[in-house]
C-alpha positions in Angstrom: -44.8 18.2 34.6 -43.0 15.2 35.8 -40.0 15.9 37.6 -36.8 16.0 35.1 -34.1 13.3 35.9 -33.6 10.6 33.4 -30.8 9.2 35.6 -28.8 12.3 35.7 -29.4 12.9 39.5 -27.6 9.7 40.6 -24.3 10.8 38.6 -24.4 14.3 40.1 -25.2 13.1 43.6 -22.2 10.2 43.6 -19.8 12.6 41.7 -20.3 16.1 43.2 -17.0 16.3 44.7 -14.9 15.3 42.0 -17.0 17.0 39.3 -16.8 20.5 41.1 -13.1 19.9 41.8 -12.2 19.8 38.1 -10.4 22.5 36.2 -12.7 25.6 35.3 -14.7 24.5 32.5 -15.7 28.0 30.7 -13.3 29.8 28.7 -13.1 33.4 30.2 -13.5 34.7 26.5 -16.9 33.2 26.3 -18.1 34.2 29.5 -16.6 37.8 29.0 -18.6 38.0 26.0 -21.8 37.5 27.5 -21.2 39.7 30.4 -20.2 42.7 28.0 -23.8 42.3 26.7 -25.0 43.3 30.3 -25.0 46.5 32.1 -22.3 46.6 35.0 -23.5 45.1 38.1 -26.5 43.4 36.5 -28.5 40.8 38.1 -27.6 37.4 36.5 -29.2 34.0 37.2 -26.7 30.9 36.9 -28.5 27.8 36.2 -26.5 24.5 36.7 -23.9 26.2 38.5 -21.9 23.0 39.4 -19.0 23.5 41.1 -19.6 27.5 41.3 -16.8 28.7 39.4 -18.7 30.6 36.7 -20.4 32.3 39.3 -17.4 32.9 41.4 -16.1 34.7 38.2 -19.2 36.8 37.5 -19.5 38.0 41.1 -15.3 38.7 41.0 -16.4 41.0 38.0 -19.0 42.7 40.4 -22.2 41.2 38.9 -25.1 40.6 41.2 -25.4 36.9 40.9 -27.9 34.1 42.1 -26.1 30.7 41.5 -28.4 27.6 41.4 -28.3 24.2 40.6 -30.7 21.2 40.7 -28.3 18.9 42.6 -28.3 19.6 46.3 -25.0 17.8 46.4 -23.6 20.0 43.5 -25.3 23.2 45.0 -23.3 22.2 48.2 -20.1 22.2 46.6 -20.8 25.6 45.0 -21.5 27.1 48.3 -18.3 25.9 49.8 -16.6 27.8 47.2 -18.6 30.9 47.1 -19.2 31.4 50.8 -22.9 32.0 50.2 -26.0 30.2 49.7 -27.1 28.3 46.5 -30.3 28.1 45.1 -31.4 24.4 44.8 -34.0 24.4 42.1 -34.9 22.3 39.4 -35.5 23.5 35.6 -39.3 22.4 35.8 -39.8 24.5 39.1 -38.4 27.8 37.7 -41.0 30.5 38.6 -39.3 34.1 38.7 -40.9 36.7 37.1 -38.9 39.7 35.3 -36.2 39.3 38.0 -33.0 39.0 36.2 -30.9 40.8 33.3 -29.1 37.9 32.2 -29.2 34.2 32.7 -26.1 31.9 32.2 -27.0 28.4 31.3 -23.6 26.6 30.6 -24.0 23.1 29.8 -27.1 22.3 31.8 -30.0 22.9 29.5 -28.7 20.0 27.2 -29.9 17.3 30.2 -33.7 18.7 29.7 -35.6 15.8 27.7 -36.9 17.0 24.6 -40.6 16.9 25.1 -39.9 19.3 28.3 -37.6 21.9 26.7 -40.1 24.2 25.5 -41.8 24.2 28.9 -38.2 25.1 30.6 -37.7 27.7 27.6 -40.8 29.3 28.5 -40.0 29.4 32.2 -36.5 31.0 31.8 -37.8 33.6 29.6 -40.2 34.8 32.2 -37.6 34.8 34.7 -35.7 37.5 32.5 -36.6 41.4 32.4 -37.6 42.8 29.2 -34.7 42.9 26.8 -32.8 40.1 29.1 -29.9 37.8 27.7 -29.6 34.2 27.9 -26.4 32.4 27.0 -27.1 28.5 27.0 -24.9 25.4 25.5 -25.8 22.2 24.2 -24.3 19.3 22.8 -25.1 18.7 19.3 -26.9 15.4 17.6 -29.6 14.0 15.8 -31.4 11.9 18.6 -31.6 12.1 22.4 -29.7 9.5 24.2 -27.0 8.8 27.2 -23.3 9.2 27.6 -21.1 6.3 29.2 -21.8 8.0 32.5 -25.5 7.0 32.1 -26.5 11.0 32.1 -29.3 11.9 29.5 -28.6 14.5 26.6 -31.4 16.1 24.4 -28.6 16.3 21.4 -30.3 18.7 19.5 -29.6 19.7 15.7 -28.9 23.6 15.4 -32.4 23.9 13.2 -34.2 21.8 15.8 -32.7 23.9 18.8 -33.5 27.2 16.9 -37.3 26.1 16.4 -37.5 25.5 20.2 -36.3 29.0 21.0 -38.2 30.7 18.5 -41.3 28.8 19.3 -41.3 29.8 22.9 -41.1 33.5 22.3 -37.3 34.3 22.2 -35.6 36.6 19.6 -32.2 37.4 18.1 -31.4 34.0 18.2 -27.7 33.2 17.5 -26.4 29.6 17.5 -22.6 29.2 17.3 -21.1 25.7 16.6 -17.8 24.8 18.0 -15.8 21.7 18.3 -14.2 20.7 21.9 -15.1 18.0 24.4 -16.8 17.3 27.5 -16.6 15.8 31.0 -16.2 12.4 29.3 -13.2 13.7 27.6 -14.8 12.7 23.9 -14.8 15.0 20.8 -18.0 17.1 20.9 -19.8 19.3 18.6 -21.2 22.4 20.9 -24.0 24.6 20.0 -23.6 27.7 21.9 -26.9 29.9 22.0 -27.3 33.4 22.6 -31.2 34.7 22.8 -33.1 37.9 24.0 -36.2 38.3 25.6 -38.5 40.9 23.9 -38.9 44.4 25.0 -42.7 44.2 25.2 
Protein backbone atom coordinates (compact mmCIF):
# COMPACT_ATOMS: atom_id res chain seq x y z
CA UNK A 1 0.00 0.00 0.00
CA UNK A 2 1.19 3.52 -0.67
CA UNK A 3 1.93 5.74 2.31
CA UNK A 4 -1.08 7.67 3.59
CA UNK A 5 -0.37 11.40 3.55
CA UNK A 6 -2.62 13.66 1.42
CA UNK A 7 -1.00 16.81 2.80
CA UNK A 8 -1.58 16.08 6.48
CA UNK A 9 2.08 15.42 7.31
CA UNK A 10 3.05 19.02 6.59
CA UNK A 11 0.32 20.45 8.82
CA UNK A 12 1.19 18.32 11.84
CA UNK A 13 4.92 18.83 11.32
CA UNK A 14 4.63 22.59 11.13
CA UNK A 15 1.96 23.01 13.82
CA UNK A 16 2.83 20.26 16.32
CA UNK A 17 3.50 22.53 19.30
CA UNK A 18 0.41 24.69 18.77
CA UNK A 19 -1.82 21.68 18.12
CA UNK A 20 -0.54 19.83 21.18
CA UNK A 21 -0.82 22.90 23.39
CA UNK A 22 -4.50 23.61 22.83
CA UNK A 23 -7.15 22.78 25.41
CA UNK A 24 -7.93 19.09 25.91
CA UNK A 25 -10.08 18.02 22.99
CA UNK A 26 -12.10 15.06 24.28
CA UNK A 27 -15.00 15.36 26.75
CA UNK A 28 -14.18 13.21 29.77
CA UNK A 29 -17.68 11.74 29.62
CA UNK A 30 -17.03 10.19 26.19
CA UNK A 31 -13.65 8.79 27.18
CA UNK A 32 -15.13 7.48 30.45
CA UNK A 33 -17.87 5.68 28.50
CA UNK A 34 -15.23 3.90 26.43
CA UNK A 35 -13.15 2.97 29.47
CA UNK A 36 -16.22 1.69 31.32
CA UNK A 37 -16.57 -1.03 28.68
CA UNK A 38 -13.09 -2.35 29.53
CA UNK A 39 -11.81 -4.22 32.56
CA UNK A 40 -9.72 -2.23 35.07
CA UNK A 41 -6.10 -2.02 33.94
CA UNK A 42 -6.91 -3.20 30.40
CA UNK A 43 -4.42 -2.66 27.60
CA UNK A 44 -5.35 0.28 25.35
CA UNK A 45 -3.75 1.47 22.12
CA UNK A 46 -4.31 5.12 21.33
CA UNK A 47 -4.02 5.88 17.64
CA UNK A 48 -3.30 9.47 16.65
CA UNK A 49 -2.59 10.52 20.23
CA UNK A 50 -1.73 14.09 19.23
CA UNK A 51 -0.46 15.98 22.25
CA UNK A 52 -1.06 12.98 24.52
CA UNK A 53 -3.87 14.40 26.67
CA UNK A 54 -6.20 11.43 26.23
CA UNK A 55 -3.40 8.94 26.93
CA UNK A 56 -2.50 10.87 30.07
CA UNK A 57 -6.11 10.66 31.24
CA UNK A 58 -6.28 6.90 30.64
CA UNK A 59 -2.92 6.30 32.33
CA UNK A 60 -4.12 8.26 35.36
CA UNK A 61 -7.16 5.97 35.45
CA UNK A 62 -4.86 2.94 35.74
CA UNK A 63 -5.00 1.59 32.18
CA UNK A 64 -2.02 0.06 30.36
CA UNK A 65 -1.76 2.57 27.52
CA UNK A 66 0.35 2.47 24.36
CA UNK A 67 0.25 5.98 22.86
CA UNK A 68 1.03 6.29 19.15
CA UNK A 69 0.97 8.85 16.36
CA UNK A 70 1.97 8.86 12.70
CA UNK A 71 3.69 12.23 13.03
CA UNK A 72 7.16 12.16 14.65
CA UNK A 73 6.69 15.79 15.70
CA UNK A 74 3.34 15.09 17.40
CA UNK A 75 4.75 11.95 19.04
CA UNK A 76 7.58 14.06 20.48
CA UNK A 77 5.05 16.52 21.94
CA UNK A 78 3.10 13.67 23.51
CA UNK A 79 6.27 12.08 24.89
CA UNK A 80 7.11 15.33 26.67
CA UNK A 81 3.69 15.42 28.31
CA UNK A 82 3.62 11.73 29.22
CA UNK A 83 7.30 11.36 30.15
CA UNK A 84 7.37 8.04 28.31
CA UNK A 85 8.09 6.87 24.76
CA UNK A 86 5.39 7.25 22.13
CA UNK A 87 5.19 4.86 19.18
CA UNK A 88 5.67 6.52 15.79
CA UNK A 89 3.60 4.38 13.45
CA UNK A 90 1.32 5.08 10.51
CA UNK A 91 -2.04 3.40 10.09
CA UNK A 92 -0.91 1.35 7.11
CA UNK A 93 2.04 0.02 9.16
CA UNK A 94 -0.04 -1.42 12.02
CA UNK A 95 1.01 -5.03 12.55
CA UNK A 96 0.08 -5.92 16.14
CA UNK A 97 -1.79 -9.19 16.59
CA UNK A 98 -4.32 -9.73 19.41
CA UNK A 99 -2.40 -7.30 21.62
CA UNK A 100 -4.97 -4.83 22.98
CA UNK A 101 -8.27 -4.93 24.86
CA UNK A 102 -9.33 -1.55 23.47
CA UNK A 103 -8.29 0.96 20.82
CA UNK A 104 -9.03 4.67 21.13
CA UNK A 105 -8.92 6.50 17.79
CA UNK A 106 -10.31 9.97 18.43
CA UNK A 107 -10.32 12.24 15.36
CA UNK A 108 -7.55 10.41 13.50
CA UNK A 109 -9.02 7.76 11.18
CA UNK A 110 -10.89 10.60 9.49
CA UNK A 111 -7.62 11.33 7.67
CA UNK A 112 -7.42 7.88 6.06
CA UNK A 113 -8.24 7.97 2.32
CA UNK A 114 -11.53 6.27 1.55
CA UNK A 115 -9.91 3.62 -0.62
CA UNK A 116 -7.42 2.77 2.17
CA UNK A 117 -9.91 2.66 5.06
CA UNK A 118 -10.91 -1.03 4.66
CA UNK A 119 -7.27 -2.14 4.94
CA UNK A 120 -6.69 0.07 7.99
CA UNK A 121 -9.86 -1.17 9.71
CA UNK A 122 -8.76 -4.75 9.04
CA UNK A 123 -5.35 -4.03 10.59
CA UNK A 124 -7.00 -2.51 13.66
CA UNK A 125 -9.30 -5.47 14.21
CA UNK A 126 -6.26 -7.79 14.07
CA UNK A 127 -4.53 -5.71 16.75
CA UNK A 128 -7.39 -6.34 19.20
CA UNK A 129 -7.91 -9.38 21.37
CA UNK A 130 -11.13 -11.33 20.84
CA UNK A 131 -14.04 -9.22 22.03
CA UNK A 132 -11.89 -6.07 22.03
CA UNK A 133 -13.41 -2.62 21.59
CA UNK A 134 -12.70 0.24 19.19
CA UNK A 135 -13.88 3.83 19.63
CA UNK A 136 -13.30 6.20 16.70
CA UNK A 137 -14.67 9.49 15.41
CA UNK A 138 -15.13 10.97 11.95
CA UNK A 139 -16.34 14.24 10.46
CA UNK A 140 -19.54 13.50 8.55
CA UNK A 141 -20.04 14.39 4.89
CA UNK A 142 -20.81 13.06 1.46
CA UNK A 143 -17.52 13.37 -0.40
CA UNK A 144 -13.85 13.35 0.60
CA UNK A 145 -11.95 16.63 0.57
CA UNK A 146 -9.65 19.06 2.39
CA UNK A 147 -10.18 21.65 5.09
CA UNK A 148 -8.89 25.24 5.18
CA UNK A 149 -5.55 24.00 6.57
CA UNK A 150 -5.05 21.63 3.64
CA UNK A 151 -5.71 18.51 5.70
CA UNK A 152 -7.42 15.61 3.93
CA UNK A 153 -10.67 14.19 5.38
CA UNK A 154 -12.66 11.17 4.21
CA UNK A 155 -15.97 12.86 5.26
CA UNK A 156 -18.13 9.69 5.34
CA UNK A 157 -21.87 9.38 5.60
CA UNK A 158 -23.24 7.28 8.44
CA UNK A 159 -24.41 4.50 6.11
CA UNK A 160 -21.14 4.39 4.13
CA UNK A 161 -19.11 4.23 7.34
CA UNK A 162 -21.20 1.39 8.76
CA UNK A 163 -20.66 -0.57 5.54
CA UNK A 164 -16.87 -0.20 5.83
CA UNK A 165 -16.87 -1.50 9.40
CA UNK A 166 -19.19 -4.41 8.78
CA UNK A 167 -17.31 -5.42 5.61
CA UNK A 168 -14.05 -5.70 7.55
CA UNK A 169 -15.35 -8.02 10.26
CA UNK A 170 -16.56 -5.70 13.02
CA UNK A 171 -19.72 -6.46 14.97
CA UNK A 172 -22.00 -4.43 17.23
CA UNK A 173 -21.29 -1.28 15.25
CA UNK A 174 -22.88 1.74 16.94
CA UNK A 175 -22.70 5.20 15.35
CA UNK A 176 -23.74 8.30 17.29
CA UNK A 177 -24.14 11.66 15.54
CA UNK A 178 -23.24 14.79 17.51
CA UNK A 179 -22.92 18.44 16.48
CA UNK A 180 -19.69 20.12 17.53
CA UNK A 181 -16.65 21.79 16.03
CA UNK A 182 -13.04 21.05 15.16
CA UNK A 183 -9.62 22.66 15.23
CA UNK A 184 -10.78 25.09 12.57
CA UNK A 185 -13.63 26.28 14.79
CA UNK A 186 -16.28 25.52 12.17
CA UNK A 187 -19.56 23.75 12.99
CA UNK A 188 -19.05 20.02 12.47
CA UNK A 189 -21.29 16.98 12.41
CA UNK A 190 -19.36 14.21 14.17
CA UNK A 191 -19.85 10.46 13.79
CA UNK A 192 -18.70 8.58 16.91
CA UNK A 193 -18.26 4.88 16.23
CA UNK A 194 -18.09 2.05 18.75
CA UNK A 195 -17.37 -1.42 17.35
CA UNK A 196 -16.29 -4.83 18.64
CA UNK A 197 -14.03 -7.60 17.40
CA UNK A 198 -15.87 -10.94 17.35
CA UNK A 199 -15.05 -13.47 20.06
CA UNK A 200 -14.15 -16.10 17.48
